[in-house]
Every structure is written in structure tokens, then in C-alpha cells.
N, CA, C and O atoms as a Tinker XYZ file with bonds, in Angstrom:
   384  protein
     1  N    -10.110000  -72.141000   20.720000    73     2
     2  CA    -8.614000  -72.897000   20.356000    64     1     3
     3  C     -8.119000  -72.259000   19.202000    63     2     4     5
     4  O     -8.943000  -71.986000   18.328000    81     3
     5  N     -6.817000  -71.938000   19.008000    73     3     6
     6  CA    -6.001000  -71.794000   17.793000    64     5     7
     7  C     -6.162000  -72.791000   16.986000    63     6     8     9
     8  O     -5.859000  -73.943000   17.295000    81     7
     9  N     -6.741000  -72.394000   15.669000    73     7    10
    10  CA    -6.180000  -73.522000   14.483000    64     9    11
    11  C     -4.913000  -73.789000   13.993000    63    10    12    13
    12  O     -4.144000  -72.887000   13.662000    81    11
    13  N     -4.656000  -74.907000   13.928000    73    11    14
    14  CA    -3.249000  -75.194000   13.463000    64    13    15
    15  C     -2.722000  -74.760000   12.328000    63    14    16    17
    16  O     -1.510000  -74.553000   12.386000    81    15
    17  N     -3.196000  -74.574000   11.406000    73    15    18
    18  CA    -2.955000  -74.151000   10.245000    64    17    19
    19  C     -2.270000  -72.526000   10.588000    63    18    20    21
    20  O     -1.106000  -72.176000   10.394000    81    19
    21  N     -3.414000  -71.698000   11.156000    73    19    22
    22  CA    -2.898000  -70.335000   11.380000    64    21    23
    23  C     -1.999000  -70.626000   12.521000    63    22    24    25
    24  O     -1.470000  -69.518000   12.599000    81    23
    25  N     -1.396000  -71.393000   13.550000    73    23    26
    26  CA    -0.469000  -71.283000   14.248000    64    25    27
    27  C      0.996000  -71.224000   13.480000    63    26    28    29
    28  O      1.936000  -70.469000   13.728000    81    27
    29  N      0.889000  -72.359000   12.370000    73    27    30
    30  CA     1.798000  -72.882000   11.510000    64    29    31
    31  C      2.450000  -71.562000   10.715000    63    30    32    33
    32  O      3.562000  -71.038000   10.649000    81    31
    33  N      0.920000  -71.285000   10.063000    73    31    34
    34  CA     1.407000  -69.860000    9.149000    64    33    35
    35  C      2.183000  -68.920000    9.805000    63    34    36    37
    36  O      3.271000  -68.504000    9.408000    81    35
    37  N      1.403000  -68.482000   11.165000    73    35    38
    38  CA     2.080000  -67.328000   11.528000    64    37    39
    39  C      3.615000  -67.647000   12.296000    63    38    40    41
    40  O      4.473000  -66.799000   12.538000    81    39
    41  N      3.686000  -69.153000   12.606000    73    39    42
    42  CA     5.428000  -69.113000   13.011000    64    41    43
    43  C      6.103000  -69.225000   11.680000    63    42    44    45
    44  O      7.245000  -68.801000   11.857000    81    43
    45  N      5.959000  -69.569000   10.504000    73    43    46
    46  CA     6.309000  -70.008000    8.951000    64    45    47
    47  C      6.577000  -68.300000    8.807000    63    46    48    49
    48  O      7.716000  -68.177000    8.358000    81    47
    49  N      6.066000  -67.193000    8.983000    73    47    50
    50  CA     6.008000  -66.184000    8.326000    64    49    51
    51  C      6.608000  -65.148000    9.798000    63    50    52    53
    52  O      6.934000  -64.006000    9.476000    81    51
    53  N      6.709000  -65.393000   10.858000    73    51    54
    54  CA     7.766000  -64.867000   11.979000    64    53    55
    55  C      8.894000  -65.294000   11.767000    63    54    56    57
    56  O      9.782000  -64.549000   12.182000    81    55
    57  N      9.314000  -66.475000   11.137000    73    55    58
    58  CA    10.667000  -67.268000   11.207000    64    57    59
    59  C     10.912000  -66.767000    9.720000    63    58    60    61
    60  O     11.919000  -67.376000    9.359000    81    59
    61  N     10.521000  -66.029000    8.779000    73    59    62
    62  CA    10.754000  -65.396000    7.561000    64    61    63
    63  C     11.320000  -63.950000    7.598000    63    62    64    65
    64  O     12.335000  -63.467000    7.096000    81    63
    65  N     10.437000  -63.478000    8.275000    73    63    66
    66  CA    10.767000  -61.822000    8.942000    64    65    67
    67  C     11.958000  -62.224000    9.699000    63    66    68    69
    68  O     13.051000  -62.225000    9.134000    81    67
    69  N     11.848000  -62.544000   10.851000    73    67    70
    70  CA    13.015000  -62.740000   11.331000    64    69    71
    71  C     14.711000  -63.400000   10.614000    63    70    72    73
    72  O     15.780000  -63.014000   11.087000    81    71
    73  N     14.655000  -64.071000    9.839000    73    71    74
    74  CA    15.600000  -64.606000    8.988000    64    73    75
    75  C     16.059000  -63.470000    7.908000    63    74    76    77
    76  O     17.139000  -63.496000    7.317000    81    75
    77  N     15.153000  -62.567000    7.767000    73    75    78
    78  CA    15.647000  -61.407000    6.275000    64    77    79
    79  C     15.856000  -60.405000    7.184000    63    78    80    81
    80  O     16.505000  -59.466000    6.722000    81    79
    81  N     15.417000  -60.269000    8.662000    73    79    82
    82  CA    16.288000  -58.815000    9.515000    64    81    83
    83  C     17.464000  -59.243000   10.132000    63    82    84    85
    84  O     18.242000  -58.417000   10.609000    81    83
    85  N     17.738000  -60.761000   10.186000    73    83    86
    86  CA    18.975000  -61.295000   11.064000    64    85    87
    87  C     20.278000  -60.295000   10.529000    63    86    88    89
    88  O     20.465000  -60.044000    9.339000    81    87
    89  N     21.076000  -59.815000   11.572000    73    87    90
    90  CA    22.077000  -58.974000   11.269000    64    89    91
    91  C     21.802000  -57.670000   10.379000    63    90    92    93
    92  O     22.718000  -56.884000   10.138000    81    91
    93  N     20.495000  -57.473000    9.900000    73    91    94
    94  CA    20.803000  -56.112000    9.414000    64    93    95
    95  C     20.296000  -54.878000   10.367000    63    94    96    97
    96  O     19.321000  -54.900000   11.118000    81    95
    97  N     21.101000  -53.925000   10.168000    73    95    98
    98  CA    20.452000  -52.707000   10.963000    64    97    99
    99  C     19.495000  -51.981000   11.070000    63    98   100   101
   100  O     19.030000  -51.606000   12.147000    81    99
   101  N     18.953000  -51.603000    9.641000    73    99   102
   102  CA    17.884000  -51.076000    9.083000    64   101   103
   103  C     16.954000  -51.852000    8.536000    63   102   104   105
   104  O     16.372000  -51.142000    7.716000    81   103
   105  N     16.534000  -52.828000    8.537000    73   103   106
   106  CA    15.778000  -53.878000    7.484000    64   105   107
   107  C     14.291000  -53.129000    6.821000    63   106   108   109
   108  O     13.467000  -52.376000    7.341000    81   107
   109  N     14.408000  -53.800000    5.275000    73   107   110
   110  CA    13.126000  -53.339000    4.775000    64   109   111
   111  C     11.986000  -54.299000    5.380000    63   110   112   113
   112  O     12.220000  -55.249000    6.127000    81   111
   113  N     10.741000  -53.905000    4.945000    73   111   114
   114  CA     9.769000  -54.258000    5.594000    64   113   115
   115  C      9.633000  -55.847000    4.576000    63   114   116   117
   116  O     10.009000  -55.786000    3.406000    81   115
   117  N      9.135000  -57.066000    5.079000    73   115   118
   118  CA     8.861000  -57.871000    4.238000    64   117   119
   119  C      7.375000  -57.980000    3.773000    63   118   120   121
   120  O      6.533000  -57.814000    4.655000    81   119
   121  N      6.927000  -58.245000    2.470000    73   119   122
   122  CA     5.698000  -58.505000    2.176000    64   121   123
   123  C      5.209000  -59.881000    2.369000    63   122   124   125
   124  O      5.804000  -60.938000    2.161000    81   123
   125  N      3.869000  -59.650000    2.860000    73   123   126
   126  CA     2.739000  -61.049000    3.234000    64   125   127
   127  C      2.962000  -62.130000    1.579000    63   126   128   129
   128  O      3.041000  -63.359000    1.579000    81   127
   129  N      3.021000  -61.183000    0.262000    73   127   130
   130  CA     2.973000  -62.070000   -0.689000    64   129   131
   131  C      4.347000  -62.531000   -0.933000    63   130   132   133
   132  O      4.460000  -63.445000   -1.750000    81   131
   133  N      5.192000  -62.167000   -0.495000    73   131   134
   134  CA     6.792000  -62.920000   -0.305000    64   133   135
   135  C      6.669000  -63.750000    0.190000    63   134   136   137
   136  O      6.801000  -64.803000   -0.433000    81   135
   137  N      6.412000  -63.773000    1.311000    73   135   138
   138  CA     6.026000  -64.917000    2.497000    64   137   139
   139  C      5.528000  -66.303000    1.850000    63   138   140   141
   140  O      6.099000  -67.382000    1.693000    81   139
   141  N      4.270000  -65.856000    1.545000    73   139   142
   142  CA     3.510000  -66.700000    1.009000    64   141   143
   143  C      3.807000  -67.577000   -0.273000    63   142   144   145
   144  O      3.458000  -68.740000   -0.480000    81   143
   145  N      4.449000  -66.834000   -0.982000    73   143   146
   146  CA     5.241000  -67.472000   -2.701000    64   145   147
   147  C      6.379000  -68.408000   -1.746000    63   146   148   149
   148  O      6.319000  -69.638000   -1.731000    81   147
   149  N      7.099000  -67.863000   -1.199000    73   147   150
   150  CA     8.083000  -68.760000   -0.576000    64   149   151
   151  C      7.843000  -69.993000    0.268000    63   150   152   153
   152  O      8.602000  -70.900000    0.610000    81   151
   153  N      6.716000  -69.785000    0.475000    73   151   154
   154  CA     6.356000  -71.421000    1.361000    64   153   155
   155  C      5.042000  -71.846000    0.865000    63   154   156   157
   156  O      4.366000  -72.695000    1.446000    81   155
   157  N      4.743000  -71.346000   -0.041000    73   155   158
   158  CA     3.314000  -71.932000   -1.025000    64   157   159
   159  C      1.852000  -72.171000    0.112000    63   158   160   161
   160  O      1.074000  -73.087000    0.377000    81   159
   161  N      2.037000  -70.988000    0.466000    73   159   162
   162  CA     1.019000  -70.640000    1.373000    64   161   163
   163  C     -0.334000  -69.498000    0.854000    63   162   164   165
   164  O      0.133000  -68.510000    0.287000    81   163
   165  N     -1.479000  -69.493000    0.932000    73   163   166
   166  CA    -2.803000  -68.478000    0.854000    64   165   167
   167  C     -2.173000  -67.133000    1.312000    63   166   168   169
   168  O     -1.887000  -66.825000    2.469000    81   167
   169  N     -1.978000  -66.232000   -0.052000    73   167   170
   170  CA    -1.331000  -64.962000    0.390000    64   169   171
   171  C     -2.583000  -64.127000    1.010000    63   170   172   173
   172  O     -2.210000  -63.060000    1.496000    81   171
   173  N     -3.799000  -64.334000    1.094000    73   171   174
   174  CA    -4.844000  -63.585000    1.566000    64   173   175
   175  C     -4.677000  -64.084000    3.120000    63   174   176   177
   176  O     -5.157000  -63.316000    3.953000    81   175
   177  N     -4.096000  -65.195000    3.574000    73   175   178
   178  CA    -4.428000  -65.621000    4.891000    64   177   179
   179  C     -3.203000  -65.188000    5.448000    63   178   180   181
   180  O     -3.339000  -64.690000    6.566000    81   179
   181  N     -1.945000  -65.228000    4.972000    73   179   182
   182  CA    -1.008000  -64.909000    5.638000    64   181   183
   183  C     -0.919000  -63.517000    5.387000    63   182   184   185
   184  O      0.018000  -63.036000    6.025000    81   183
   185  N     -1.610000  -62.577000    4.618000    73   183   186
   186  CA    -1.803000  -61.028000    4.878000    64   185   187
   187  C     -2.410000  -60.919000    6.002000    63   186   188   189
   188  O     -1.895000  -60.170000    6.832000    81   187
   189  N     -3.669000  -61.627000    6.352000    73   187   190
   190  CA    -4.970000  -61.597000    7.502000    64   189   191
   191  C     -3.883000  -61.718000    8.881000    63   190   192   193
   192  O     -4.033000  -60.987000    9.860000    81   191
   193  N     -2.641000  -62.882000    8.778000    73   191   194
   194  CA    -2.113000  -63.110000   10.284000    64   193   195
   195  C     -1.330000  -62.277000   10.232000    63   194   196   197
   196  O     -1.291000  -61.699000   11.318000    81   195
   197  N     -0.465000  -61.766000    9.341000    73   195   198
   198  CA     0.330000  -60.808000    9.483000    64   197   199
   199  C     -0.044000  -59.445000   10.084000    63   198   200   201
   200  O      0.788000  -58.896000   10.807000    81   199
   201  N     -1.396000  -58.768000    9.813000    73   199   202
   202  CA    -2.124000  -57.988000    9.674000    64   201   203
   203  C     -2.682000  -58.191000   11.638000    63   202   204   205
   204  O     -2.628000  -57.280000   12.464000    81   203
   205  N     -3.073000  -59.347000   11.854000    73   203   206
   206  CA    -3.287000  -59.529000   13.217000    64   205   207
   207  C     -2.269000  -58.907000   14.151000    63   206   208   209
   208  O     -2.417000  -57.975000   14.941000    81   207
   209  N     -0.817000  -59.906000   13.779000    73   207   210
   210  CA     0.308000  -59.663000   14.626000    64   209   211
   211  C      0.723000  -57.954000   14.446000    63   210   212   213
   212  O      1.463000  -57.382000   15.246000    81   211
   213  N      0.343000  -57.543000   13.716000    73   211   214
   214  CA     0.702000  -55.964000   13.764000    64   213   215
   215  C     -0.236000  -55.483000   14.445000    63   214   216   217
   216  O      0.079000  -54.483000   15.091000    81   215
   217  N     -1.450000  -55.885000   14.555000    73   215   218
   218  CA    -2.457000  -54.738000   15.457000    64   217   219
   219  C     -2.527000  -55.401000   16.887000    63   218   220   221
   220  O     -3.195000  -54.858000   17.768000    81   219
   221  N     -1.909000  -56.455000   17.096000    73   219   222
   222  CA    -1.173000  -57.141000   18.569000    64   221   223
   223  C      0.406000  -56.501000   19.028000    63   222   224   225
   224  O      0.995000  -56.767000   20.075000    81   223
   225  N      0.862000  -55.637000   17.983000    73   223   226
   226  CA     2.204000  -55.192000   18.334000    64   225   227
   227  C      3.587000  -55.950000   18.380000    63   226   228   229
   228  O      4.662000  -55.516000   18.792000    81   227
   229  N      3.295000  -57.184000   17.858000    73   227   230
   230  CA     4.417000  -58.166000   17.518000    64   229   231
   231  C      4.857000  -57.724000   16.149000    63   230   232   233
   232  O      6.067000  -57.880000   15.980000    81   231
   233  N      4.224000  -57.227000   15.152000    73   231   234
   234  CA     5.108000  -56.413000   14.140000    64   233   235
   235  C      4.440000  -55.342000   13.840000    63   234   236   237
   236  O      3.237000  -55.113000   13.969000    81   235
   237  N      5.856000  -54.256000   13.152000    73   235   238
   238  CA     5.336000  -53.120000   12.754000    64   237   239
   239  C      4.800000  -53.364000   11.124000    63   238   240   241
   240  O      5.482000  -54.150000   10.467000    81   239
   241  N      3.628000  -52.735000   10.454000    73   239   242
   242  CA     3.484000  -52.519000    9.300000    64   241   243
   243  C      3.442000  -51.112000    8.407000    63   242   244   245
   244  O      2.797000  -50.128000    8.771000    81   243
   245  N      4.209000  -51.168000    7.212000    73   243   246
   246  CA     4.256000  -50.119000    6.939000    64   245   247
   247  C      3.669000  -49.969000    5.319000    63   246   248   249
   248  O      3.147000  -50.985000    4.859000    81   247
   249  N      3.711000  -49.177000    4.748000    73   247   250
   250  CA     3.001000  -49.047000    2.954000    64   249   251
   251  C      4.285000  -48.041000    2.330000    63   250   252   253
   252  O      4.959000  -47.173000    2.884000    81   251
   253  N      4.291000  -48.512000    1.091000    73   251   254
   254  CA     5.279000  -47.652000    0.057000    64   253   255
   255  C      6.064000  -48.473000   -0.042000    63   254   256   257
   256  O      5.881000  -49.578000    0.469000    81   255
   257  N      6.984000  -48.217000   -0.617000    73   255   258
   258  CA     8.529000  -48.404000   -1.528000    64   257   259
   259  C      9.062000  -49.577000   -0.188000    63   258   260   261
   260  O      9.240000  -50.790000   -0.294000    81   259
   261  N      9.175000  -48.941000    0.697000    73   259   262
   262  CA     9.943000  -49.719000    2.220000    64   261   263
   263  C      9.036000  -49.922000    2.859000    63   262   264   265
   264  O      9.109000  -49.363000    3.954000    81   263
   265  N      7.950000  -50.621000    2.660000    73   263   266
   266  CA     6.904000  -50.820000    3.274000    64   265   267
   267  C      6.965000  -52.409000    3.507000    63   266   268   269
   268  O      7.996000  -53.006000    3.197000    81   267
   269  N      5.832000  -53.120000    4.070000    73   267   270
   270  CA     5.951000  -54.660000    4.440000    64   269   271
   271  C      5.820000  -54.590000    6.089000    63   270   272   273
   272  O      5.383000  -53.658000    6.764000    81   271
   273  N      6.277000  -55.726000    6.475000    73   271   274
   274  CA     6.025000  -56.205000    7.912000    64   273   275
   275  C      7.394000  -56.230000    8.505000    63   274   276   277
   276  O      8.100000  -57.016000    7.874000    81   275
   277  N      8.070000  -55.609000    9.565000    73   275   278
   278  CA     8.824000  -55.697000   10.377000    64   277   279
   279  C      8.594000  -56.208000   11.770000    63   278   280   281
   280  O      7.448000  -56.308000   12.208000    81   279
   281  N      9.821000  -56.589000   12.596000    73   279   282
   282  CA     9.356000  -57.051000   13.781000    64   281   283
   283  C      9.593000  -55.871000   14.652000    63   282   284   285
   284  O     10.374000  -54.944000   14.437000    81   283
   285  N      8.604000  -56.087000   15.923000    73   283   286
   286  CA     8.520000  -54.830000   16.508000    64   285   287
   287  C      9.476000  -54.644000   18.020000    63   286   288   289
   288  O      9.617000  -53.663000   18.751000    81   287
   289  N      9.991000  -55.933000   18.096000    73   287   290
   290  CA    11.317000  -55.989000   18.811000    64   289   291
   291  C     12.345000  -56.768000   18.458000    63   290   292   293
   292  O     12.380000  -57.286000   17.343000    81   291
   293  N     13.262000  -56.935000   19.327000    73   291   294
   294  CA    14.380000  -58.130000   18.793000    64   293   295
   295  C     14.197000  -59.440000   19.212000    63   294   296   297
   296  O     13.850000  -59.818000   20.331000    81   295
   297  N     14.551000  -60.344000   17.874000    73   295   298
   298  CA    13.799000  -61.854000   18.183000    64   297   299
   299  C     13.769000  -62.396000   19.410000    63   298   300   301
   300  O     12.833000  -63.126000   19.736000    81   299
   301  N     15.009000  -62.049000   20.428000    73   299   302
   302  CA    15.360000  -62.717000   21.624000    64   301   303
   303  C     13.938000  -62.091000   22.505000    63   302   304   305
   304  O     13.676000  -62.655000   23.567000    81   303
   305  N     13.442000  -61.451000   22.252000    73   303   306
   306  CA    12.463000  -60.542000   22.937000    64   305   307
   307  C     11.095000  -61.260000   22.550000    63   306   308   309
   308  O     10.197000  -61.019000   23.356000    81   307
   309  N     10.787000  -61.986000   21.625000    73   307   310
   310  CA     9.628000  -62.122000   20.729000    64   309   311
   311  C      9.468000  -63.728000   21.288000    63   310   312   313
   312  O     10.287000  -64.614000   21.040000    81   311
   313  N      8.223000  -63.902000   22.100000    73   311   314
   314  CA     8.013000  -65.529000   22.556000    64   313   315
   315  C      6.767000  -65.993000   21.613000    63   314   316   317
   316  O      6.238000  -65.139000   20.902000    81   315
   317  N      6.347000  -67.186000   21.600000    73   315   318
   318  CA     5.644000  -68.067000   21.333000    64   317   319
   319  C      4.120000  -67.240000   22.035000    63   318   320   321
   320  O      3.150000  -66.951000   21.335000    81   319
   321  N      4.196000  -67.016000   23.292000    73   319   322
   322  CA     3.372000  -66.574000   23.795000    64   321   323
   323  C      2.486000  -65.379000   23.214000    63   322   324   325
   324  O      1.262000  -65.254000   23.181000    81   323
   325  N      3.705000  -64.385000   22.684000    73   323   326
   326  CA     3.392000  -63.161000   21.689000    64   325   327
   327  C      2.786000  -63.357000   20.878000    63   326   328   329
   328  O      1.815000  -62.649000   20.614000    81   327
   329  N      3.180000  -64.529000   20.090000    73   327   330
   330  CA     2.732000  -64.626000   18.649000    64   329   331
   331  C      1.287000  -65.021000   18.885000    63   330   332   333
   332  O      0.351000  -64.316000   18.510000    81   331
   333  N      1.122000  -66.332000   19.607000    73   331   334
   334  CA    -0.107000  -66.860000   19.290000    64   333   335
   335  C     -1.250000  -66.225000   20.380000    63   334   336   337
   336  O     -2.307000  -66.855000   20.365000    81   335
   337  N     -1.205000  -65.137000   21.273000    73   335   338
   338  CA    -1.755000  -64.286000   21.950000    64   337   339
   339  C     -2.320000  -63.219000   20.634000    63   338   340   341
   340  O     -3.518000  -62.970000   20.504000    81   339
   341  N     -1.396000  -62.727000   19.829000    73   339   342
   342  CA    -1.644000  -62.129000   18.865000    64   341   343
   343  C     -2.544000  -62.729000   17.970000    63   342   344   345
   344  O     -3.069000  -61.917000   17.209000    81   343
   345  N     -2.769000  -63.498000   17.874000    73   343   346
   346  CA    -3.489000  -64.479000   17.139000    64   345   347
   347  C     -4.919000  -64.513000   17.752000    63   346   348   349
   348  O     -5.855000  -64.886000   17.045000    81   347
   349  N     -5.085000  -64.202000   18.820000    73   347   350
   350  CA    -6.325000  -64.529000   19.255000    64   349   351
   351  C     -7.513000  -64.132000   18.427000    63   350   352   353
   352  O     -8.361000  -65.002000   18.225000    81   351
   353  N     -7.644000  -63.225000   18.044000    73   351   354
   354  CA    -9.108000  -63.111000   17.270000    64   353   355
   355  C     -9.155000  -63.649000   15.960000    63   354   356   357
   356  O     -9.881000  -63.117000   15.120000    81   355
   357  N     -8.357000  -64.799000   15.645000    73   355   358
   358  CA    -8.531000  -65.692000   14.769000    64   357   359
   359  C     -8.523000  -67.101000   15.319000    63   358   360   361
   360  O     -8.205000  -68.069000   14.627000    81   359
   361  N     -8.833000  -67.171000   16.409000    73   359   362
   362  CA    -9.336000  -68.230000   17.104000    64   361   363
   363  C    -10.596000  -68.827000   16.956000    63   362   364   365
   364  O    -11.662000  -68.254000   17.179000    81   363
   365  N    -10.435000  -70.221000   16.501000    73   363   366
   366  CA   -11.902000  -70.998000   15.952000    64   365   367
   367  C    -12.346000  -72.008000   16.977000    63   366   368   369
   368  O    -11.858000  -72.063000   18.106000    81   367
   369  N    -13.249000  -72.764000   16.553000    73   367   370
   370  CA   -13.798000  -73.972000   17.703000    64   369   371
   371  C    -12.720000  -74.652000   17.741000    63   370   372   373
   372  O    -11.695000  -74.091000   18.126000    81   371
   373  N    -12.689000  -76.248000   17.286000    73   371   374
   374  CA   -11.967000  -77.039000   17.407000    64   373   375
   375  C    -10.281000  -76.986000   16.559000    63   374   376   377
   376  O    -10.364000  -76.483000   15.438000    81   375
   377  N     -9.321000  -77.284000   16.830000    73   375   378
   378  CA    -8.399000  -76.953000   15.946000    64   377   379
   379  C     -8.177000  -77.799000   14.990000    63   378   380   381
   380  O     -8.344000  -78.991000   15.246000    81   379
   381  N     -7.873000  -77.513000   14.044000    73   379   382
   382  CA    -8.039000  -78.467000   12.620000    64   381   383
   383  C     -6.320000  -78.744000   12.083000    63   382   384
   384  O     -6.088000  -79.406000   11.071000    81   383
């Protein structure tokens, strides 16, 4: 079962990335540290969640000055199922 904190952090991160990409033709990547700072979340945990979503194909990740995380497809094509399925490897016992 997916942990509540993991799901919440993932949704906040996806919201922030989508918000920053809204209406932008070639958006810059959003860094995990920026998301963590904005919502006062643990940076390492947010980075782990975003990396997991990138490995699942929900996000793209890049390095360098234009690096960070970007949506892999338009926002109207990303579902909660995509996000939560992407976090499958981060599932633990009973939700907390």
C-alpha cells in the first residue's frame, strides 16, 4: 500500500511542476530542492519521489543548467493512476 506522505508529496510536486510549465512552450526543469523548499518538505525524499516518477516515465529528468524535472506529456493526459503507479516501488506496509 502506498504511504500517505509519499502520495501527498508526489501530488504536491506534480502540481508544482505542472504549475510552472503552464502556458510555457519550452519550460525549464523544476529542481527537487525548489519543490521541497516551497512546500517545506524533506529535499532528499522529494528527490527520491521525482526520480521514481521519472523512472516510471511520468516525468523527464535532466542535468545541467536547464536540468530538473519536466512533465513527460501534457497535463490533461497524466492521471492519478500514472502518478501512483509510478510510485509502486516506494510502497510500504500499512499507510501512515
